[in-house]
C-alpha positions as CSV (number, residue, x, y, z in Angstrom):
1,X,131.3,134.5,103.3
2,X,130.9,132.2,100.2
3,X,129.0,133.4,97.2
4,X,127.5,130.8,94.9
5,X,126.2,131.1,91.4
6,X,122.7,130.1,92.6
7,X,122.3,132.3,95.6
8,X,119.3,134.1,94.0
9,X,117.5,130.7,93.6
10,X,118.1,129.7,97.2
11,X,116.9,133.1,98.3
12,X,113.6,132.6,96.4
13,X,113.0,129.2,98.0
14,X,113.8,130.7,101.5
15,X,111.3,133.6,100.9
16,X,108.6,131.1,99.7
17,X,109.1,128.7,102.6
18,X,105.8,126.9,103.3
19,X,104.2,128.2,100.1
20,X,103.8,125.8,97.2
21,X,106.3,126.5,94.4
22,X,105.9,124.5,91.2
23,X,109.4,123.7,89.8
24,X,109.8,122.6,86.2
25,X,113.0,120.6,85.8
26,X,114.9,120.3,82.6
27,X,114.0,116.6,82.6
28,X,110.4,117.5,82.0
29,X,109.2,116.6,85.6
30,X,107.1,119.2,87.5
31,X,107.4,119.0,91.2
32,X,105.7,120.9,94.1
33,X,108.2,122.3,96.6
34,X,107.0,123.5,100.0
35,X,110.4,123.8,101.7
36,X,114.0,122.9,101.0
37,X,117.1,121.5,102.7
38,X,120.2,122.4,100.6
39,X,123.9,122.2,100.6
40,X,127.1,122.4,98.6
41,X,129.8,119.8,98.3
42,X,133.4,121.1,98.3
43,X,134.1,123.0,95.1
44,X,130.5,123.1,94.0
45,X,129.1,126.4,92.7
46,X,125.5,125.1,92.7
47,X,123.4,123.6,95.5
48,X,121.9,120.2,95.8
49,X,118.3,120.4,97.1
50,X,116.1,117.9,98.9
51,X,112.5,119.2,99.0
52,X,109.7,118.8,101.5
53,X,111.6,117.2,104.4
54,X,112.2,120.0,106.9
55,X,109.6,120.0,108.1
56,X,107.8,117.2,106.3
57,X,105.2,118.4,103.9
58,X,102.2,116.1,104.2
59,X,100.9,114.5,101.0
60,X,104.0,115.7,99.0
61,X,106.9,113.9,97.5
62,X,110.5,114.2,98.6
63,X,112.6,115.1,95.6
64,X,116.3,115.5,95.1
65,X,117.7,117.8,92.4
66,X,120.3,120.4,91.7
67,X,119.6,124.1,91.1
68,X,121.1,123.7,87.7
69,X,118.2,121.2,86.9
70,X,115.6,124.0,87.3
71,X,114.1,125.3,84.1
72,X,111.2,127.4,85.5
73,X,109.4,128.1,88.7
74,X,105.8,129.2,89.3
75,X,103.9,130.6,92.3
76,X,100.5,129.5,93.6
77,X,98.7,131.7,90.9
78,X,100.7,130.0,88.1
79,X,102.8,133.2,87.6
80,X,106.3,132.5,86.5
81,X,109.0,133.4,89.0
82,X,112.1,135.1,87.6
83,X,115.0,132.8,88.4
84,X,117.5,134.7,86.3
85,X,120.0,136.9,88.2
């Protein structure tokens, strides 16, 4: 079984599936993530993520980012989620 440097982040998203998670990206954008589709290209240690497509989250944007782009994550009560290993 492969282990990746961002397994803990993917686990958080999987546990929060269908719950809104606010994701602050290093670029300054803040996005709402309801679910993710993710994958790794050959040799990658970090996943690329497409949000809100499986299933489609109504009235949400579809965003593409890498786990290395994530600065912070918050739950529905605006509590910061620990994304550090």
